[in-house]
C-alpha positions in Angstrom: -13.2 0.7 34.4 -12.5 -0.5 30.9 -9.3 0.5 29.0 -10.0 1.2 25.4 -7.7 1.9 22.5 -9.2 3.6 19.4 -8.0 4.5 16.0 -8.8 7.9 14.6 -8.7 8.8 10.9 -9.8 11.4 8.5 -9.1 12.4 4.9 -11.8 15.0 4.1 -12.7 18.5 5.1 -9.4 19.5 6.9 -8.5 16.1 8.4 -6.3 17.6 11.2 -9.2 19.8 12.4 -11.6 16.8 12.2 -9.3 14.7 14.4 -8.6 17.6 16.8 -12.4 18.2 17.2 -13.0 14.5 18.0 -10.0 14.5 20.4 -11.4 17.6 22.2 -14.8 16.0 22.5 -13.5 12.7 23.8 -11.1 14.2 26.2 -13.8 16.2 27.9 -16.6 13.6 27.8 -18.0 12.7 31.3 -17.7 9.0 30.7 -14.0 9.1 29.6 -11.1 9.3 32.0 -7.3 9.3 31.6 -7.5 10.2 27.9 -4.2 10.2 26.0 -3.5 10.5 22.3 -0.6 9.8 20.0 1.0 12.1 17.6 -0.8 12.5 14.3 0.5 10.7 11.2 -0.1 11.0 7.5 -0.6 7.9 5.5 -1.8 6.6 2.1 -5.4 5.3 1.9 -6.1 1.6 2.3 -8.2 0.4 -0.6 -9.2 2.8 -3.4 -6.3 5.2 -4.2 -8.6 7.8 -5.8 -8.9 9.7 -2.5 -6.8 12.0 -0.4 -4.2 10.8 2.0 -5.3 10.2 5.6 -4.4 11.7 9.0 -4.4 9.0 11.7 -3.8 8.7 15.4 -4.5 6.3 18.3 -6.1 7.3 21.6 -6.5 5.4 24.8 -8.9 6.1 27.7 -10.8 4.5 30.6 -14.5 4.3 30.6 -17.3 2.5 32.5 -19.1 2.1 29.2 -19.3 -1.4 27.8 -18.1 -2.2 24.2 -21.4 -1.5 22.5 -22.0 1.7 24.4 -18.5 2.8 23.5 -19.1 2.0 19.9 -22.4 4.0 20.0 -20.6 7.0 21.5 -17.9 6.8 18.8 -20.5 6.5 16.0 -22.4 9.5 17.3 -19.2 11.5 17.1 -18.6 10.3 13.6 -22.2 11.4 12.7 -21.7 14.8 14.2 -18.8 15.2 11.8 -21.1 14.3 8.9 -19.6 10.8 8.3 -21.1 9.2 5.2 -20.5 5.6 4.4 -20.6 5.5 0.6 -18.2 2.7 -0.1 -15.9 0.3 1.7 -12.6 1.9 2.6 -13.8 5.1 1.0 -13.0 8.7 2.0 -14.5 10.0 5.3 -14.6 13.1 7.4 -14.0 11.0 10.5 -13.4 7.3 11.3 -13.3 6.1 14.9 -12.6 2.4 15.4 -12.3 0.4 18.6 -8.9 -1.4 18.3 -8.8 -3.0 21.8 -11.2 -3.2 24.7 -9.3 -4.4 27.8 -7.7 -7.6 26.6 -11.1 -9.0 25.5 -12.1 -10.8 22.4 -15.5 -9.5 21.2 -17.4 -11.0 18.3 -20.7 -9.3 17.8 -22.6 -8.3 14.6 -21.6 -4.6 15.2 -18.3 -5.0 16.9 -15.2 -7.2 16.5 -12.3 -6.7 18.9 -9.4 -6.8 18.5 -9.9 -4.8 15.3 -9.5 -7.4 12.6 -6.9 -5.4 10.5 -5.0 -3.6 13.2 -1.9 -5.8 13.1 -1.5 -5.2 9.3 -1.7 -1.4 9.5 1.3 0.7 10.2 -0.9 3.7 10.6 -2.4 2.0 13.7 0.7 0.3 15.1 3.0 3.3 14.8 0.7 5.6 16.8 0.0 2.8 19.3 3.8 2.7 19.9 3.6 6.3 21.1 1.2 5.3 23.8 2.0 1.7 24.8 5.2 0.2 23.4 5.0 -2.7 25.8 1.4 -3.5 25.3 0.9 -7.2 24.5 -1.0 -7.6 21.3 -3.2 -10.6 20.4 -0.4 -12.1 18.4 1.7 -12.5 21.7 4.1 -9.7 20.6 4.4 -6.3 22.2 3.7 -3.3 20.0 7.5 -2.6 20.0 8.2 -6.1 18.7 5.4 -6.2 16.2 6.2 -2.9 14.5 9.4 -4.4 13.1 7.2 -6.6 10.9 5.5 -3.6 9.2 6.5 -1.2 6.5 5.9 2.2 8.0 8.2 4.1 5.6 5.2 6.0 4.1 4.0 7.4 7.4 4.7 11.0 8.0 4.6 12.6 11.4 2.4 15.7 11.3 3.6 18.5 13.4 0.9 21.0 14.3 1.5 24.7 14.7 
């Protein structure tokens, strides 16, 4: 079984509902076991600022699927949420990114793991802290150690009713 960490994000069409829908689908999928998800966090967009704020989370699970098959599954979920790729770092109904796949380094045309920007993004590292504070990252720091190097002051924990 492969252990996968994914980032989830949305800033269109009720972002909390978009993430909850993806979480429900993933947690009940036949090829996904031991699913866990962080709290939800609000954050400013990366890139163009002429878009709504994001809701983000991180999830982890075990799967027999390889990296590309996992990516295909995540992209099919994005498509079912009417994901449209109009511009780089633009608004989206749902964004599902593979952050880590075991402790592997994967460099393929469609998939780069570890995610190339994850260490820079508080909206990834803060939710990852909820799930795996002692996880060793590819910079040889644990999540708990690495977070002290990030500004996470703009992150807002989203409490659901």
